[in-house]
C-alpha positions, -999 to 999 in steps of 0.1 A, spaced: -11 539 324 -16 561 355 22 558 361 29 570 326 4 599 330 20 610 363 56 607 350 50 624 316 29 652 332 57 658 358 81 662 329 60 690 315 39 672 289 2 678 284 -11 643 288 -46 628 283 -55 592 290 -77 574 266 -73 537 275 -91 504 277 -114 500 307 -101 464 313 -70 444 306 -66 438 268 -33 420 267 -29 399 235 -57 416 215 -33 428 189 -47 453 164 -83 442 170 -110 468 167 -146 461 179 -174 460 154 -203 467 178 -232 490 174 -223 507 207 -194 511 230 -192 521 266 -170 551 274 -164 565 309 -151 599 316 -144 599 354 -123 630 356 -107 656 333 -81 642 309 -91 606 317 -113 585 294 -119 547 298 -131 528 267 -147 494 271 -128 479 242 -94 472 228 -64 495 227 -73 501 190 -108 511 200 -94 535 226 -70 551 202 -97 554 175 -121 570 199 -95 593 212 -85 606 178 -121 608 165 -137 624 196 -113 635 223 -89 651 198 -114 658 171 -103 694 168 -65 687 167 -46 655 167 -21 649 195 16 653 188 22 617 200 4 586 212 22 566 239 8 531 243 18 514 276 38 507 295 29 471 290 34 444 316 59 420 300 79 423 268 66 428 233 96 414 214 98 390 184 65 374 176 49 387 208 48 422 192 25 409 164 -2 400 190 4 428 215 -25 450 224 0 477 234 17 476 200 -18 474 184 -27 507 200 4 523 185 -4 508 151 -39 523 152 -24 557 158 1 552 129 -28 542 106 -43 577 113 -10 595 106 -2 602 143 33 594 156 33 566 182 55 548 207 47 514 223 62 509 257 68 475 274 85 464 305 98 429 311 124 402 305 122 370 286 113 348 316 79 347 332 74 382 347 75 387 384 48 412 393 67 431 419 100 435 400 82 442 367 61 470 383 93 484 399 110 484 364 82 505 350 98 534 368 130 532 348 109 525 317 90 557 320 122 577 329 136 565 296 104 574 278 107 609 290 143 611 277 133 595 244 104 620 239 127 649 247 151 636 220 122 634 195 112 670 204 147 682 198 148 664 165 115 680 155 130 714 161 152 706 131 129 686 109 94 696 120 83 660 128 86 639 160 91 608 138 92 601 101 58 598 85 42 564 92 70 552 115 66 544 152 89 530 179 84 497 197 104 502 230 112 472 252 128 479 286 143 450 305 139 442 342 173 450 358 184 441 393 169 420 420 143 446 427 137 457 391 149 492 398 183 489 382 196 508 352 197 492 318 231 484 302 224 506 273 201 515 244 200 496 211 184 503 178 170 469 169 146 451 146 118 426 155 134 392 159 116 369 135 111 340 159 78 332 176 84 329 213 51 312 222 44 275 217 8 265 223 -3 230 233 -38 217 230 -52 186 248 -85 171 239 -108 168 270 -131 144 251 -162 166 256 -158 190 227 -134 213 247 -96 215 245 -73 225 273 -48 251 262 -13 257 277 13 280 263 50 280 270 79 301 260 101 284 234 131 306 231 155 300 202 189 316 196 184 354 193 189 371 159 220 393 160 209 429 163 173 420 172 151 430 201 154 396 218 192 398 219 191 434 233 166 427 261 184 395 271 216 415 275 198 440 298 196 467 271 166 488 260 155 476 226 140 504 203 126 490 171 111 512 143 78 499 130 51 508 106 15 500 102 12 488 66 30 454 70 51 460 38 84 442 36 115 456 20 124 459 -17 143 426 -18 112 406 -8 91 426 -33 116 416 -60 115 379 -50 77 380 -51 77 396 -85 101 369 -98 78 342 -83 48 356 -101 65 361 -135 44 345 -162 16 334 -138 -19 340 -152 -54 336 -136 
């Protein structure tokens, strides 16, 4: 988050950090339901919320930006990819969804390949990720000059940048407009310890990538940019299939 703050500020953007105090990877769209929440304000333009990314975005929009909503919420960059089923459980994506629910445009940024992330190369790859984010935001601003909006109403972008090169500092092979691959990449395994507890292990179970999906793009060293919304609606074909399924059904 500090890297994103520095890079976007250097590019001329007015940036404020409202972020979780601790690591919240895998918390998805969770929002805390507690009577109180700890918020630290260590310096100007920096707020640390002891909660989830959703809590942070909600606090930021309700309190820090109470007078005027920000033009854009940038969630991340996240350590490791948020492609396919991973996106559904991602705290980074969850933060972006919280912004979209409040009508604020949002981008979720993630850095990583499809193998177990190497800390050094992944951190190095965050540099190119943020360089691309600056270019993407500049493109959105140029589009707004024509349409008046950074993004269509209710639409956000899930951006996944691969790790390129032995040191992670390489340039991606290109940029692809993608969709969220429908496969679930994580396969959990539970082992009964015999004392009421279960040992849990998780491995990546990668299946063939869907053509045009985010997994395919990242595997090819390209930046995957997938449009997303916050209301979980499917397309008109699925709605028609559901309507046909329910035809004649009564309580």
